[in-house]
PAFI-157456 format. One record per residue: residue number from 1; residue in three letters; x negated, y negated, z of N, C-alpha, C in turn. Coordinates in steps of 0.2 Angstrom, whole numbers, always signed. Each point is the difference from the previous one (the first is absolute). Layout:
! PAFI-157456
NODE    i   aa    npx    npy    npz   capx   capy   capz    cpx    cpy    cpz
NODE  NUM  ALA      X      Y      Z      X      Y      Z      X      Y      Z
...
***
This chain:
! PAFI-157456
NODE    i   aa    npx    npy    npz   capx   capy   capz    cpx    cpy    cpz
NODE    1  MET    -43   -597   +775     +2     +0     -7     +5     -5     -1
NODE    2  LEU     -1     -5     -5     +5     -4     -2     +6     +2     -4
NODE    3  ASP     +6     -2     +1     +6     +2     -4     +2     -4     -5
NODE    4  SER     +3     +3     -5     +1     -5     -6     +7     -5     +2
NODE    5  SER     +3     +2     +5     +5     -4     +2     -2     -5     +5
NODE    6  SER     -6     +0     +4     -2     -5     +4     -2     -6     -3
NODE    7  ARG     +2     -6     +3     -2     -6     -1     -8     -3     +2
NODE    8  HIS     -3     +6     +3     -8     -1     +2     -4     +4     -5
NODE    9  HIS     +1     -4     -7     -5     +4     -5     -7     -4     +1
NODE   10  GLN     -5     +4     -2     -7     -1     +0     -2     -2     -7
NODE   11  TYR     -2     -7     -1     -1     -2     -7     -6     +1     -2
NODE   12  ILE     -2     +3     -5     -7     +2     -3     -1     -3     -6
NODE   13  ARG     -7     -1     -3     -2     -2     -7     +0     +6     -3
NODE   14  VAL     +2     +0     -6     +0     +6     -6     -2     -3     -6
NODE   15  SER     -6     +4     -3     -1     +0     -7     +4     +4     -5
NODE   16  CYS     +2     -2     -4     +4     +4     -6     +0     -1     -6
NODE   17  ARG     +1     +4     -4     +0     +0     -7     +7     -3     -3
NODE   18  SER     +0     -4     -3     +7     -3     -4     +0     +1     -7
NODE   19  GLY     +6     +3     -2     +1     +0     -7     +6     -3     -3
NODE   20  ARG     +6     +3     +0     +5     -6     -2     +2     -4     +5
NODE   21  SER     -1     +2     +6     +2     -4     +6     -6     +1     +5
NODE   22  TYR     +0     -5     +5     -5     -1     +5     +3     +7     +5
NODE   23  ALA     -6     +3     +3     +0     +5     +4     +3     +6     -3
NODE   24  ASP     -3     +2     -6     +2     +6     -3     -3     +6     +3
NODE   25  ARG     -6     +0     +4     -5     +5     +3     -4     -2     +4
NODE   26  PRO     +1     +0     +7     -6     -2     +5     -6     +4     -2
NODE   27  ILE     -6     -3     +1     -6     +4     +0     -4     +0     +6
NODE   28  SER     +1     -5     +5     -4     +0     +7     +4     -5     +4
NODE   29  PHE     -2     +1     +6     +3     -5     +5     -3     -2     +6
NODE   30  GLY     +1     -4     +5     -4     -1     +6     +4     +2     +6
NODE   31  LEU     -3     +2     +5     +4     +3     +5     -4     +1     +5
NODE   32  ASP     +1     -4     +7     -3     +1     +6     -9     -2     -2
NODE   33  GLY     +0     -5     -4     -9     -2     -1     -3     +5     -6
NODE   34  GLU     +4     +6     -2     -3     +4     -4     +4     -2     -8
NODE   35  ARG     -5     +2     -5     +3     +1     -6     +1     +7     -2
NODE   36  TYR     +7     +0     -3     +2     +8     -2     +1     +0     -8
NODE   37  ASP     -4     +5     -3     +2     +2     -7     +6     +3     +0
NODE   38  ILE     +3     +0     -4     +7     +4     -2     -2     +6     -5
NODE   39  ASP     +0     +6     +3     -2     +6     -3     +6     +2     -5
NODE   40  ASN     +6     +0     +4     +7     +2     -5     +5     -3     +3
NODE   41  VAL     +5     -2     -5     +7     -3     +1     +5     +6     +0
NODE   42  GLU     +2     +4     +6     +4     +5     +0     +7     -2     -2
NODE   43  SER     +2     -7     +0     +8     -1     -1     +0     -7     +0
NODE   44  GLU     +5     -3     -5     +1     -7     +1     +7     -1     -2
NODE   45  TRP     +4     -5     +3     +6     -1     -1     +1     -8     +0
NODE   46  LEU     +6     -2     -3     +2     -6     +1     +7     -2     +4
NODE   47  GLU     -1     -5     +4     +6     -2     +4     +1     -8     -2
NODE   48  PRO     +7     -2     +2     +1     -7     -3     -7     -5     +3
NODE   49  GLY     -3     -2     -4     -6     -5     +2     -6     +3     +3
NODE   50  GLU     +0     +7     -1     -6     +4     +3     -3     +5     -4
NODE   51  LYS     -5     +1     -1     -5     +6     -3     -3     +3     +5
NODE   52  HIS     +2     +7     +2     -3     +4     +4     -4     +6     -2
NODE   53  PHE     -6     +2     +3     -5     +5     -2     +0     +4     +7
NODE   54  ILE     -1     +6     -2     -4     +5     +6     -6     +2     -4
NODE   55  VAL     -6     -1     +4     -7     -1     -3     -4     +5     +5
NODE   56  VAL     -5     +3     -2     -5     +3     +3     -6     -3     -1
NODE   57  ALA     -3     -3     +5     -7     -5     +0     -5     +3     +4
NODE   58  THR     -6     -1     -1     -6     +0     +3     -4     -5     +1
NODE   59  ALA     -3     -2     +6     -4     -6     +0     -6     +1     -3
NODE   60  ALA     -1     -6     -3     -6     +0     -5     -7     +2     +4
NODE   61  ASN     -1     +0     +5     -6     +1     +3     +1     +7     +4
NODE   62  ASP     +5     +3     -1     +0     +7     +4     +6     +4     -3
NODE   63  ALA     -3     +4     -4     +4     +4     -4     +5     +6     +2
NODE   64  GLU     -2     +0     +8     +4     +5     +3     +6     -3     +5
NODE   65  SER     +1     -6     -1     +6     -4     +3     +5     -1     -3
NODE   66  GLU     +2     +6     -4     +6     -1     -4     +6     -3     +5
NODE   67  LYS     +5     -3     -4     +7     -2     +3     +4     +1     -5
NODE   68  ARG     +7     +1     +2     +6     -1     -4     +4     -6     +3
NODE   69  CYS     +2     -3     -4     +4     -7     +2     +4     -2     -6
NODE   70  HIS     +6     -4     +3     +5     -2     -3     -1     -8     -1
NODE   71  ILE     -1     -3     -5     -2     -5     -2     +5     -4     -4
NODE   72  CYS     +2     -7     +1     +6     -3     -4     -3     -6     -2
NODE   73  TYR     +3     -3     -6     -2     -5     -3     +8     -4     +1
NODE   74  ASP     +0     -6     +3     +6     -4     +0     +0     -6     -4
NODE   75  THR     +4     +2     -6     -1     -4     -7     +2     -9     +2
NODE   76  ARG     +5     +1     +4     +2     -7     +2     -4     -4     +4
NODE   77  GLU     -4     +2     +4     -4     -4     +5     -8     +2     -3
NODE   78  ASP     -1     +3     -5     -7     +2     -3     -5     +1     +6
NODE   79  LEU     +3     +5     +3     -4     +4     +6     +0     +8     +0
NODE   80  TRP     -5     +2     +1     -2     +8     +2     +1     +1     +7
NODE   81  ARG     +4     +6     +2     -1     +2     +8     +0     +8     +0
NODE   82  LEU     -4     +1     +5     +0     +8     +2     +7     +1     +4
NODE   83  CYS     +4     +5     -3     +6     +2     +4     -1     +5     +4
NODE   84  GLU     -4     +6     -1     -2     +6     +4     -8     +2     -2
NODE   85  LYS     -2     +3     +5     -7     +3     -1     +1     +6     +4
NODE   86  GLN     -3     +5     -3     +0     +7     +2     -6     +2     +1
***
């Protein structure tokens, strides 16, 4: 499992909805060659230069592949990363 304090983050591609600002709500992401649709955003918070989300997602081609993940958008670097997968 990746730890949010680790420097070895896995960078991911994320599609999101944007309202007043970019990355208001993630809707899907790519991980390990699979596309995951985000079914639920359990929590979200801001840290300096970052937007964090705990999400529940399922693989687009396998409804039974549910994952709970912590993803983060780095506003300074304009990059998404997977911080933790459960």
